[in-house]
C-alpha positions as CSV (number, residue, x, y, z in Angstrom):
1,M,78.2,71.5,31.7
2,K,81.4,73.6,31.3
3,W,80.5,74.3,27.6
4,T,77.0,75.5,28.6
5,I,78.4,77.9,31.1
6,C,81.1,79.1,28.6
7,I,78.4,79.6,25.9
8,I,76.1,81.5,28.3
9,A,79.0,83.7,29.5
10,T,80.1,84.5,26.0
11,S,76.6,85.3,24.9
12,L,76.1,87.7,27.8
13,L,79.5,89.3,27.1
14,L,78.7,89.9,23.4
15,T,75.2,91.2,23.8
16,G,73.8,94.3,25.4
17,C,72.9,97.9,24.7
18,A,74.5,101.3,24.9
19,S,73.0,104.8,25.1
20,Y,74.8,108.1,25.2
21,K,73.3,111.6,25.1
22,R,74.7,115.0,25.9
23,T,73.5,118.5,25.2
24,L,76.0,121.3,24.5
25,T,75.4,125.1,24.2
26,N,77.4,128.0,22.8
27,S,77.6,131.7,23.9
28,K,74.7,132.6,21.5
29,G,72.4,130.2,23.3
30,E,72.3,127.7,20.4
31,T,72.3,124.1,21.5
32,I,73.3,120.8,19.9
33,T,72.6,117.3,21.2
34,C,74.9,114.5,20.6
35,E,73.4,111.0,21.1
36,A,74.0,107.5,20.1
37,S,72.2,104.3,21.1
38,G,72.0,100.7,19.9
39,K,72.0,97.0,20.8
40,N,74.1,94.1,19.6
41,G,77.2,93.9,21.9
42,I,80.6,95.2,22.6
43,I,81.7,95.9,19.0
44,T,78.6,98.1,18.3
45,G,79.1,99.8,21.7
46,I,82.7,100.7,20.8
47,Y,81.6,102.3,17.5
48,L,78.7,104.1,19.1
49,R,81.0,105.6,21.8
50,K,83.5,106.6,19.2
51,G,80.9,108.4,17.1
52,F,79.4,110.0,20.2
53,N,82.9,111.3,21.3
54,N,83.5,112.6,17.8
55,C,80.3,114.6,17.9
56,I,81.2,116.0,21.3
57,N,84.7,116.9,20.2
58,E,83.5,118.6,17.0
59,A,80.9,120.6,18.9
60,K,83.5,121.7,21.4
61,S,85.8,122.8,18.6
62,E,83.0,125.0,17.3
63,G,82.7,126.8,20.7
64,F,80.0,124.6,22.3
65,K,80.2,123.7,26.0
66,E,78.6,120.8,27.9
67,V,75.4,121.7,29.7
68,K,75.3,120.6,33.4
69,T,72.1,118.6,34.0
70,P,70.6,118.3,37.5
71,K,70.6,114.9,39.0
């Protein structure tokens, strides 16, 4: 019984999905959208987030700013 619980807990921990999306704009009115999404667990999620953050940082370094979206 303990092994079954351990296997189920591990499976749930290593599976899932991630989705990130953000729109940025510059002073000229140009926009860029950074997005990343995928399934397959924690490792994939880490790489997706890293790529997403790289996109955001690169856009900001080129003068883009995050657009506030209404909730």
